[in-house]
N, C-alpha and C positions, 0 to 999 in steps of 0.2 A: 714707617715712612706714611704719612697721610694718603689716601688714594683719591688722586683727582685724575681729570682728563686730559690729554693733551691729542691735537690732532696733526698728523703728519701728513703731507699729501705726496703723491708719488704723479709723476706725469711721463706719459709714453707717448712720443708723436703726437704731441698736442691734444691728448685726452688725458683729463684730470681725473684721477680714482681716490677718493677720499678714505684714507685707512685710520680707522677709530681705534685706538690703542685702551681697550677698558682695563687697565692695570694698574700698578702703583708708577706714577710718573713725577717728574720734577715740576714744582711752581716755584715762583720768582719768590715768594713771600713765606715758603716753607722750609722747615730744614729736614734733611736726610735724617732717618734713623741710624743713630751710631753703629749698631749691627751691621746693618745692611750697608751702610757707607763703607765700612771696613772691608767686607767681602767684594762691594763693587770696586774700591780702591785695587785691589789685590788682583781681582779677576781681570778688569780692563787693563792694568798696568801690564799684566803678563801677555796678555793677548796683543797689544799694542808692541811689546818686545819682541814677541815670536813673529812680528813682519819688520820690524826697525832693524832686528839682527841681521837681515839678509842685506841691508844698506849699511852694517857696520856700526851699529850706533845702538842705542837703548836710552829710555826714560828711567829717572828714579822717583820723581815725584810728579803725579799726573797733571795737577793744577799747576805745578812752577813750570815744567820743561815745555808745555805748549803754549805758553804765555806771547812766546815772540812769533809764533806761528811757524817756524822754519821746520821743526820735527812734524807738525801737523801736517804740513805740505808733503813732507817726505813720506809719512805714513801713507797718505793718499796716493802717492805715487807707486809704491810699493803694492800696495793692495790692488789697485786698478791695472797696473800697468800701463798708465798713461802719464805724459807730462803735463805738468801744470804752470801755469806762466811763472816767469824767473822773478823770485822772491825780493823783496826789499831788505837790503843788508845794513840799513842804518839801525840804530839802537833807539831813537825816540820813539815815543809812545804811537805817533801815527804810522811810523813804519812797520811796529808790529800789529796795528790794526789793520793795516792794509793787508798784512800778510795772511791774518785771520780771514778776514774777508775773500782773500783769494781761495782759501780753503773752503769756506762756506759757499761760496759762489760755485766751486766745484760741485759740492755735495748738491746743491741745489739744481746744478745741471743735470746731474745723474736722477731727476725724478723726484727729489725729496724736498719738500716745502718746509723749511725750518720755523717754527713758531714758538717764541719767547726765548730764542738763544741767539744772542748778538755777539760782534766781534769783542765790543767793549768788556762784557762780562768775562770772556776767556782772558782778554788781556789783563784783566785786574784779578785773575785767580780765583774766579768765582766757583767752589768745587762742584757745587751742584749743578752749575751750567756745563761745566767740564765733562762731569760724568755723563750730563744728557746728551752732549754733543758726540760724546764716544761711543754711546749706547745708539745713537742713530747712525754712526759709521757701522757699527756692527751689524745693525738690523737691516741694513742696506746693502751691506758687501757681504756678509757671512751667512745671513738667515734668510732675506726676502727670496733669493733665487733658488732656495730649496723647494722641489715639486716632488710630490710621491702621491702616485695616483690622481684624484681630482682635488687636491689640497695643497697648499703653498705656505711659504713662510713659517711662522710658529706652529701653525697646525698641522703643516706638511712635516717639520721637524718632529713634533709630540707623535704623528701617525708613524714615522718611521722608527722611532724608539719603540713603540707599541709592537710594532709588527716584528723588530729585531728581537726584543726581550720575551716576545709571547710563550715560547715554550719553556722558559724559567722560573722554577719554582722560586715562591716568596718575592716575585717581581711582578708589580702590577701599576706601572705608568700610567698615571692620568693627569699629571701637571708637571711643573717644572719647579718644583718646590720639595713639599713634603714626600713625593715618590722615590726622592733620592737621598734621604737623611742616612740610610741604613748602608749604603754605598752598594747594594747588590747590583743596581740596575747600571752603574757604572761598570762592574765586574763582568756582567751579562753581555753587555754590549762587547766588551774587549775579547771575552770566549767566543761569542758568536763568529767575531771576524778573525779571531786569532786563537784557537782553542789551544795551542801551544804554549800559551804566555799563562793561561791560569787554569786551575784545577777547580772547577766551580762547585763540585760534589764536596770539598772540603770545607767550603764556606759557612760561616757562622751568622744567621741573621741578626745575632743578638750583639756581634762584636762590630757596631758600625764603624769605629774610629779604625779597626783594624781593616775592614773592607775597604773603605775610603782610602786610605793611606796605600793598600795595595795597587788599587787602581791608578792613584795619581802617581805612584811610583813607576809601575809599569810602563804607564801611557808616556810617561816624561821620557824613559829609558828606551822604549822600544818603538814608541810611534810618533816622539819628537814632539810630543804636545806638552808644553810647560805647565808647571804646578801653578793654577790659576785659583784654586780652593786652599782653604785650610780644614781639615778634617775636624779638629775640636770644635771650630767655628760653626760648622754644620749641624753637628750633633748637638752642641749645648743651645742653640737657638732653638726658638719655637718654630721657626718657619723659615729656611734659607731663603736668601735673595732671589728673586726668581731670574732677574736678568743675569746675574753671575752664572747661575746652573745653565741657562740658555747659551750662554756666549762658551762656555765650557763644552757642553754637549755638542754645540755646533762644530767645534774644533775635530770632535769625534767622528761627525759626519763628512767633514772634508777629509780627515785622515785615511777615511775608509772610502774614498773616492772610488778606488779600484772595485772596492766591493759595490759601490753604488751601481756601477755598470752592470754587475751582476742582477743588482735588485731591480733594475729598471728592464732588463731582461727577463725576469722572474715576473715582474708586472705583465710585462706584453704577453708571456705565456699564459700567465692566470687569466687574463682578460680573453685570449683567445680561446682557451678550454672553457671558459666560463660561458661563451658562446655556442661552442661545440656542445657542453653539457646540456645547454638549455633546449639546443635542438633535438639532441638526443630524446630528452624527456617528452617533447612533441611528438618525434617520431614513435617513441614507443606508445604516447597516449592514443596518436590516430591508429598504430597497430591494434591496441586492446580496443579501442571503441569500434573501430570497423570488424574486427572479430567477432563481437559480441553482438552488433547490428546484424552482421550477414548470419550470424549463428540464429538469432531469432527470426530472421527471414528464411532460413532454412526450415526452423521448426515450424513455422506458421504457415508457410505456403502450402504445404501436403494438407493440411487441416482446410484451407480454404479450396483446395482442389478435390476435396472428398465428396464425392455426389451421392453418398448412400445416403437413401431417403428412409425417413422414419414412417412407421405404420399409423401413427394416430397424428391429429391437429396439434395435442397437446404437447406431443414431443417435437415437432416440429417448430412450435412456438417458442420452445426452449431452446433451439438451434437458433432461431432468430434472436431470442434475447442474449444468446452467447454472443452472436454476431454484433449487436448492438453495444456490449460490452468492450468487445475489440475495438470498435469503431470510437468509442468515447473515452475509454479508460487506457486500453493499452495501446492503440497505433499512435495518437497523439504525441506521447514521450517520445516515440521512434521518429517521427518525424522532426522533432526538434533534435534528436539525436545526430539524425542523417544530415541536418541544416548545419547543425556544429560542427560536424565532422569535417564537412565542404569549406566551413569557416576556418578552422584549423589546418586544413592541408593549405588552403590559400596563404594563409598567415605564414605558416612554416616556408612554404616555398619563397614567399617575399623577404623574409628573415635570410635564407639561405642565399638568396640572390645579393641582397644589400652586403653580406658578410663574405662574398666570393666562394661560397661553397656549392658545389654540385648540386643539381636539382635532387629532391627526395623521390627515391623509387619506391613505394612500397612492395609489400611481400607481393607474390604471385597469386593474383585473385581478389588484392585487396585495393585495386586501384579505385578512384572515384568513379571512373567510367564502369567497372565493375559493380559496384554498389549500386550506381544508377540503373545498371540492367537489371541486377536481382530485384530491385525496388518496383522496377516496371513491371516485371513477372508478378510481383505481389500483389501489386496494384490489378494488373489484368485478372489474376486468380480471385481478387475481392471482388472485382464486378461482376465476374461471371458467378461468382457464388451468392452475390446478394440476388443477381437475378435469378438463380435457380431456387433460391430460398422462396421468393415469392411465386415462382411457377408452381413449385411443389404445393404450398399453401392454398394457392387457387385449386391444385389438382385435388389435395385431400378436402378442402371445402366442397368442391363439386362430387368427389365419393362419397362424403359423409351424407351430403343433400340426395344423392342417389341411392344409396344404403338405406337412408330413413324411407325414402319414397316407395323401394322395394318393398321394406318391412310392412309398412303401411297397406300397401297393394295386397301383398302375400297375406298379410292378416285378414283384410277384408274378404281375399277369395277363399282364405280357409274357414274362415266363420260361415261363409256362404255354403260352403261343400261339405261342411260339417253335417253329417247324417245323411247325406244325399244316396251313398251307395247302399244305405240301409234301406231306403225308400224304393229305390230303382229293383233291389232284390227282392223286394216284397212278393209274395203269390195271392196278394190280396184278391186279385180278379177271378181265381180259382171257385171261390165260393160266392162271386156276385152275380147278379142279375144281368140282363142285357143293358137295361138302364145305367145300373151302377157301372156297367163295364164300359158304356159310352160315356159317363160321366169321368171315369178314372182316365178313358181316351183324350178327353177334352182337358183333364186336368195334366196330363201326360205332354199334351201339344204344348200348353203353356209353359212346363217345366223346359220342353225343348226351346222355346221361344227365349226364355231365360238364360238357357245353357249358350244359347247361339249370342246373348248380349253379353254373356260374361266371356265370350272368346277373346274380345279386344282386351279385357283385363289381364288374362294370361298370356296373350300376346306381348302386351307390355311388360309383365313381370319377366317374361323370357329376354326381351330387349333391353330392359336395365340389367339384367344379369350380365349379359352378353357385354355391355358398355364396361360394367364394374370390371369383368374380366381384362377387357381391353385396357383399362386405367391402371390394371395391377393392383386392384382394391387388396388389401391385406388380410382381409377375412372371406376373400373369394371362394374358399372351399366350403365354408358354411353357405353363402348364398348360392352356389351352384348346386349343393345337395339339397337344399330346401327347395329351389326351383326346380331341380329333377323331380322331386316328390310331387310337385303342384302338377309338374307336366305329365307325370305318370298316372295321377289322379285322375287328371283331365282327359286322358286317353281312355282310361277305366271307365270313367263317367259315360263318355261318348260311346263306348262298347255297351254298356249295360242299357244306356237309354235306346240304342238300337233294337237289343234284344227285348225289352219292356214294351217296346211299341210293337215288336212283331207277336210277342205273346198275347198281348191286349188285343191286335186286331184278330190274330187265331180265336180266342175266345169270343170276340165280338160275333165273329161269323157263326160259330158254333150255337151261340145264345140265338142268334137270328133264327137259326133252323128250329131251335128248341121253341122258339116264340112262336113261328109259324105253327108248330105243332099244338101249342097252346092256344092260338087264336079261336079255334073252333070251341075248344074248351072255355074261352072267355066270352064268348057270345054268350055260353050259357051260364056264365058265372058272373053276370054283371056286378054284383055287389064286390065279389072280390076284386075285380079291376078297380073300381072305383078306389078300393082302399089300397089297392097297390101304387094307382098314380098317386095317391096322396103321399104315400109312403116316399116315393121317389123323388116328388118335390122338395119333400123335408131334407132329402139326403143331398139335393141340389143346392139348399143354402149354405152348405159348409165351404164350397169354393171360392168366398169372396174374401177368404184369408189373404189374397196377394194383396191387399190394400196396406199391409204392415210395413212393406218396403217403404211406400211413400210415408208413413209416418216416421221412420228411420231418416230419410233424406232432410224432411222437415227440423228434425233434431240437429243434423250436421251444419246447418245453414248459420245459426248465431256461432257456434264453433268456428268455423271458417271466418267469419267477420271479425272475431275477435284478434285472429291469427293476422288477417291482415290490418287491423288497427295497431297490432305490435310491430309489423314490420313498417309501416308507415312512421312509428315514433322513431324507430332505429334509423331510418333514411334521414329524419330530421336531423338527429343526433350527429349522425355522419357528415351531414351537409354543414353544420354548425364547425366540427372539426376542420373540414375543408376550409372554409371562411377564415377561421382560426390561425391556423398555417400559413396562408395565402397570404395575410394581411402583414404577417411577419416577416414570411420570404422575400415578399414585394420591397421590404424596406430594407432588409438586411443585404439582399443581392446588389441592389444600385449602391449600398454604403462601402460594400467590398470592392467594386467596380472603382469608384471614385476614389477610395484610398491608394487603390493601385496606380490610378494615374496620376495623383498626387506625387507617389513615391518617385514615378519615372519621370515625371518632369523634374521633382528635385534633384535628383542624381544628374540631371543633364543643366538645368539651370541655376543651379545653386550659385550664390554669391557670398563674399566674405570669407574668412578664415575658415579652414579645415574644421577647427574647434567649435566656429559657428555654426557650420554644417552639420558635426558631430550632435551638437544641442538640440538642433531643428529635428533630426532624424529621431533622437532620444525621445522628444516629446511625441511624434508619430508614432514610435513604439508604445509610450505610455497610453495613449489615445487606444490604440489597436487592442491593448493587452485587457484595458478596463472595458474593452466593448464583448468581451467573452461571456458574460453572462447572458446576452442576447443569443447568443448561438446556443448556450446551454438548453435556455428555455425553447428555442425553435426545436432542438433534438426532442426534449421531453414533448411538446406537440406531435411530432413525427411519430412517436412511439405509440402514442394515443391512436393515431391512423393507423398504423401498422396493427396493432391489436384489434382494432375494430374492422381489420380485413378490408381497408379502402386503399384502391390501387391507381386511381386518377383523381385529378383535381382540374377542373376545367378554369379556376380563378387566378391561377399562377403558372407561369413558364418555369418556375424554379422548383426543381426538386431537391430532397436533402444531399442527395450526393452532389448536385452543383454548389450546394453554398459548402460541403464539406470541403471540397476541392479548391474552391475559392479561398476559403479561410486559411488552408494550409499554405497555399501559394502566397497567401498576402503575409503569413508569418515568415516564411522563407524569404522572400524578396525584403521584407524590411532588415532583416538579420543580414543577408547577403548585403545590402545597401549599405548597412553599418560598417561592416567589415570592410567594404571598399574603402571606406573614409579612413579606418584604422590603419590599413596597408598602405593609404597614401601618407599618412602622418608618419608612418614607421620609415617609408622611403624619403619623404621629406627632411626628417630629422637625421637619417644616417648619412644623407648624401648632401645636406646642407641646400637646400632648395629653399629658396625666399619664398613669400605669399605672392608676390609680384609673378616669379617665375611660375609658380604654380597656376596662378590666374591666366598666363599668357597660354600655359599648357591647355589647360580648360578650353581656352577660347579658340585656339586652333583647331582642336578636336570636334567642339561643337559644330564649328563653321563646316568642317567635311560630313560631322554627320546627318547626312539627309534625312533619314528616315527617324531622326530622334530618338534613338534605342538604347544611346549609349556603348554603341559598338560601330567600328568603321569596317565596312567592307574591304575587299582587297583593293578595289580601283579607287575608292574615296581615299584610302590610307595613302596609296601611291600618290595620289594628286597633292595630298596634304604634305608628304615627304618632298614633293618637287617645288611646293611653295616655300616650303622652308628652306632649300637647298641642300637637302642631305643627299639627294639623288638627280642624276639627270634622265633626260627621256632620250638619251642614245642607247647603243646595246651595251655599253659600259654601266650606265645607270640601271639597264634593265637587270644585269648580272649582280649589281650590289642589292637592287631591290630584292631580289631571289633572296639572297644573303640573308637580309632583314627579316624577311619573313619568316624563315626558319628559327629565328630569334624570338620574335613577338607571336607568332603562330605554330608552335613546335608541332602540335597535333593536327594541324593543316585542316582545321574547321573552316578558314576562310572570313574570319572576322578578327578584329583586334580591339580587345578591352580598352578602357582609359588606364587601367594598370599597367598593363603591358606596354601602352604607348610612353607612359611616364617612364618605366623601367628603360625603355630605348633610349629615349631623350637623356638621360641622365646616366646613361651606362659608361661614356667615357670619361666624364668628368668625376667618377666613383673614386674616393681615396679608401681604399681598403687593404686590408693586411694580406699577405702572399706566403705560400709555402718556405720561400728563400728567406723572409724575414724571422719566420719561427724557428727554422733552422740555424739561424744565425743567433738568434737568442738563447737556444740550447747549446750552441757551440760555447757562448760565453760562460755558462753554467758549469759546463764540462770542462772549463779551461782547455780549449782548443783541441780536446781529444776529439776523435770520430764517434765516439760513442759516451755515454753516460752511464753512471752507477746508480744503483739504488739509494745508497746514503745520500749520495748528491742531490738526488731529486727529493728525498725528504728533508734534507737540510736547507736547500733552498726554495722549496714551494711548501703552500700551506698543505696540511694534509690530504685535504679531500681531492687537491688537485694531483699532489704527489702519487696518490694511491691509483688516480685515475689512469696516471701516465704508465705507472709500473703495470698495471693489468691490461694495458694494450700494446705497449712497446713490443715489438718483436725482438728476440735476441740479435746481439751485434755478431756479424760473421766474418767483418772485413778484416783487413791487416792489422795487426797488433791486438788482436781481440784478448780480454782477460776473463776470468770466471765472472758471472753475472752482470756482463757487458750488455746495454740495451742500445738498440739501434734508434736512435731520435730523428735519423734523416728519412727513413721509411715512414715512422709515425707521423712526421710532420706532413710529407707528402700526402699520406693517406688522408690527413684533415681536408685537403682541398682537392682530392681527387675522388675517383668512383672506390669506394670502398663499403664496409658494412658499417661505420661508424656513423 
């Protein structure tokens, strides 16, 4: 038959739904395929007779026996159980047309708009129009009301067949024609519902005629389904007639109406178990993520609390680099995990509330509050660790400076003191003359002045050593040893200096005495004295050597100037780094604050549908994520600042820590806000809230949200409920309000979120499953027994759901128990009560 398109309209309470049949249909100008016409004649005739026999009649020729409209009206009365208008008993053409019109009018009154089918064609015996009319009746009264899960009519019948035959080998129902040619699908349907009638294991796929005849005969004998098909016609043709197969299969569906009740029960159970399994996966995922995050916090916190200082600046710089990696690489993913964990928890609790399940209670120590507390401890340790690092780096910088200063002063002193002991222990004065001794004495006085001048340096060296010890310098032992040597040497120099002065003074007195003795001799030896005086003058010239120190000082001045120039250049570079960081931070800080304010306002002031709000928030999120490179660049600038040991910045009030905390808070806030909209969509869809109702809820909430923070304080929430008429202002109203607060604020925080507000406003109107409904469904599958068997679960439920029940159902211990009996009542109650599920 040529494929064309016919439109059949169904009316339901004034609502018109156009049903387009994209299949082989009748057309006024086309002829039926002879093979299909034969199949349809046989099938439709048998189908009509299966109903007409209830009224004690039947038809022989489908296009002839309906021409007067009488049996057509009778057929409609039998299949509908309703009375049609009294038929005209005349035999004239117009009487027949009137009767057929009454039948067609009744079909139209049941929501079917007939197109291209008129009473005249039926009265004239038009086989094509008559078969089309009967098919319309079959479609409306035998197929349209079939409903399986979310599908109905033809699609519902096909899904029913697929579900029922899924476990059977060599059966793959994809349509209502070639999938049925080998007869195994018919046999599978019979075996599924009446395994006592057919031994499916003995069937041969290649014996199509045998399989078909077996199914047709058993259906006729045991199921009261007449033979509507011819096995040879089905096998010999390329493609069986779809409408004939659908009509015959629909008889199986209705014949197994009792089994369909079990199917409905199984569908309900599958749906409920599906919700439970999904919730369990979310619970397991929460437990896993919470365990991993808490374990990471447990490992990381001691590291941040460790205050063991390193001995060198390089080692502390490595610690700082490790901390920088932690902040930039390791912590950000954990911030996202923590945020996602909170979102998952909120989503799970919303789904549990929607499905009338008890709230999820995580394992001990894994509550959101426990994670928040552990996270707070982590951040406190982190803040203290960074402060300690910077303090330690400053300390080491100070220590390195002091140690270098000590080494320079110690080296200078040691260079100066080198050889001084040998000079002071000389006994050159023993062979010197009075003038020489006096010269040595003057030289010694100059040394004493120099020694006194070096007293400050020695004291400075000792003071630096003392400070290094107080600051716990790692090489303090070497410093102390060197300082002690300098101090011991200094004491020794002081002692030797005193002894030499005393020796020189004794020698001077002795020589003065000798000189007196020689005075007389000198008067007599003037030439010798003149020579002596000249020699003494020559000896005095050697003492101007003290000007060498002045030359050394002049050499140090250019070196000092070079160091100052290097320090000046370093400070200029540091200032450039400060300005570079400040310029970025002064842009990023306000940008983050502005985005936070925008999100806050949007969560309170958003209009339009929830999907529109979600789109806007996703755009916000996209903008925020794309801003991340600016944060990374600022981190790089901050790293340069830390490496340059810069600890202050007068050009900005923002520190890197301010920016980090703000950025993490921004990411968390946008994620939480998106999750709030997602949970509102879940609640709306599950509880059938219209967008207008949602807008009204938001309007009422915003009116009493005086702080515009997206939460109602206790008094504001009470005022809102009073204005909506949910509670009164009397004592009874106070008691009712206290009860409501336990529902919307179970943790006693003192504020009510918009999601909790929606949950309360829709709590009473929720259409949810109950434990009693699940128990009733299991009772149907168990054939009214108080227990159910493993084989019954595996026969009636899909494998995954069956094994789920078998794993979790406790053994039945009540009256009439049998081996392997399972307690579906306890299992169903556990689904909706406090349990480990």
